[in-house]
N, C-alpha and C positions, 0 to 999 in steps of 0.2 A: 522413498523412490529416489535412487541416485540419478543425478544429471551430470554427464561428463561434458566439459567444455574444453576442446582441444584446438591448439594453434590459432587462437584469436589474434588477429592482426599479425599474421606470420611474416609479413613483409617488413615490419618495423623491428628494430633491435630491441631486445629485452634488457632491462636493467633491474637491479634489486635482487632479492633473494627468492622470488617466485620461480617455481619450476615451469616447464613448458606445458604441463598439464594441470588443470585445476579441476578438482572433483568435488561436487556438492552432494552430501549424503545426509540422511537423517541421523538423529542422535543414537539410535539403536546400533548402528554399524560403525561408529567412530571409536577407535581405540586410542589414537593420539592425534594431536593437532597437525603433525607432519609425519607422513608415511613415505617409505621408499617404494617406488613402483618397480615393475619388472625390468625397466631400462636402467635402474640404478639411480635415477634422478629423484629428488624429493618432490612429493606432491603435497599441495596445500589442500586442506579440507575444511569444510564449514559444517557445523552441526546445527540442526534446527531444533529448538526446544519445544516442549509440549505447548507452551504459551504461544509461540509463533504459529503452530499448527492450528490452535484454537482461534487465533486472530484471523488467519486465512479463511477458516470456515465462516466466521462472523462476517468477514468482508464479502464472501460469496452470497450469504443470506441477504445482506444489505443491497447488493447489486441487483437482486431479484425484485426488490421493492419498487413500486412505481415512483417516478421522480416527481410527478405532478399530481396533486390531489384535485382531480377533475370536479368533484362535487363542490369543494370550496371555491374553485375558480368560477363555477356556474353561479354560486350564491353571490359572490362579489360582483360578477358581471350583471346579474339581475338587479342588484341593489343600486349599482351605478346607473343603469339604464332607467330605473324607476325614480331616481333622485333621492333614495333613502339611505345611501351609503354614508356612514359617519366615520370620521377618523379623529384621533386625538394626536395633534401635532407634537405635544410635549412627550407623549409616550413614544412616538416614532423617533424623536430626537434622542431620547434617552437610550433607546435600543441601538441607534446608530453609534452613539458614544460608547456604549458597552461593547459593541462589536469591535470597534477600533481598539479598545483597551484589551480585549481578549487576544487580538492579533499580536500586540506588543508583549 
């Protein structure tokens, strides 16, 4: 599905080698990385690979999943209210450290 983006920030001067029109198209319709449009100006194009399309589909599936596990929340809430909730502070600390390492 091609998406045309025309005259973005048309009030600002353009610099560099980008043409005035940028066209995003899928990999089936891309012949070369730079094509000449009907106005004679070069158009830049971007091709989306099959992998990017699969990633987009996965992202949409994940977006439909519930953010909060309400059953787990209820279990923890009930355990806290009844005084039976137990936690392992060492395990929590290890998970926090691992999280920080994963970020770096």
